[in-house]
N, C-alpha and C positions, 0 to 999 in steps of 0.2 A: 769612151769606155766607162763602165760603171763598176764600182767595187764596194763591197760591204766588208769592212775589216773588223775583226774581233781580237782583242788582246786575250791570249789564252795561257793557261798554265800547261795545257797539253791538248793535242788534237790529233785525229787520225781520219783517214778515208779508206773505206773498204769497198771492193767490188767482188761480188760472188764469193764472199767469205774470205777473200785474200786482202790483207792490208797492203795497200799500194804506197801509202806515205803516212808518216807520223812524225810529230814534233813534240818537244817539251815547251819551254817558255818561248813565246814568240807571237806571231800573228797568223790567224786563219784568214785567208783572203779569198772571198768569193768574188769571181770576176766574170764580167759579161762584155763582150764586144758588141757594139751597136752598128747599124748600117752606116757606112761612111767613115768608120774609125780607121786610124792609120797607125803605123809603127811609131811615129812621132808622139802620138797621144799615149801609147803604151810606155814609151820611154819616160815621158813626163810623169805619168802616174806612178811608175815604179820608183822613180827618184823621190817623189813626194812621200810615198809610203815608207821607203827605207829611212827617211830622215824625220818622219813625223814623231814628235816628242810626246808619247803617250804612256811611257813606262816610268815608274816611280824612281826618283832619285833618293839619296840618303835621308832626305828630310820628308819623304813621303809625297812629294809633289810630282805631277806628271811633267817631267823635264828631260827624259832620256829617250833616245830613239832605238829602233831595232838594231841599228848599227852599233850604238853605244853599249848595249847590253849583250852584243854578240848572240842575239836571238835567231830563231829560224822562222821560216815562212812555209805554211802549207797552202798552196795555191790550187783552188778548185774552180772549175768552170761552172757557171750557174746562169744559163740563159734566161731563167725566170726573173732575173733582175730587170729584164726589159719589159716586164708586165705592164700592160695598159689596162687599167681598171676603170676608165672613164665612162664606159658604156656597159650596161648590164652587169651580170654577176659572174660572167666567165671572162677571165683575163685574156687579152690578146698579146701575141709576142712578135708581131710583124715588124717591129722596129729593131729586133735583134739582127746581128749580122748573119749572113748565110753560113751554113755549117763549115764550109771550107775556110772562109775568111775568119769565122769565129775561132776555129781550131788553130789556125796560123797565128792569130793575134794572142790567143791564150798562151801558146808555147813561147811566143816572142816576149810577152810580158814576164813570164817565169824566167826566161833567159836574162832579161834585163834586171830582175831582182838579184839573180845570181851574179851578174856582172858588177853589182854593187858590193859583192863580197858576202852576201847572205846565203846561208845554206837553205836550199829550196827542196821541198817534197811536193809532189803533185798527185792529183787524181787522174782520171781518164776521161778525156773529152767525150761527151755524148753518152757515157755509161750511166747506168742506174747505180748511183753511189750512196753509201751510208757514211755520214759524217758524224763523228763524235767530237765533242769539245768540252773543256772546262773553261768557261769564260771567266777571266780574271778582272774583277772590278764590280760589276761588269762594265767593260768598255767596248762599245760597238759604234763604229763611225761609217757613215755613208759618204762615198766620194763619186763624183761624176765629172769627167773631163769637159762635158758640155756646159757646166756651170762656171 
């Protein structure tokens, strides 16, 4: 699985003018299931993100996790994280999981974040979503379970 996480002061996702999810301080997590990904990888990634120490402590150092600050997560499916740009100018997405598997793993990942005690808001799999965020830092981190 691939994830692009952004530390945010606020974020929201809208579909057809309706706000589906919004958070204050926390993480915007753009997530993509790749071909062959499993629930075990989703569990491992969720645990890592929940404990990742990228929030400031009292001394201003990145030393606190999402759990430590009682932050929230906005989880948004983003198949374009599977983009292959190695040939030509048009990216290919053939390494992304099939839609049924992608949706199942997206929802499973969000459930695993919630199982860690994190309040989770979500977008809608496969929808044309509008995502707004105020990146804090900015802090943006790429994660891939294949690495």
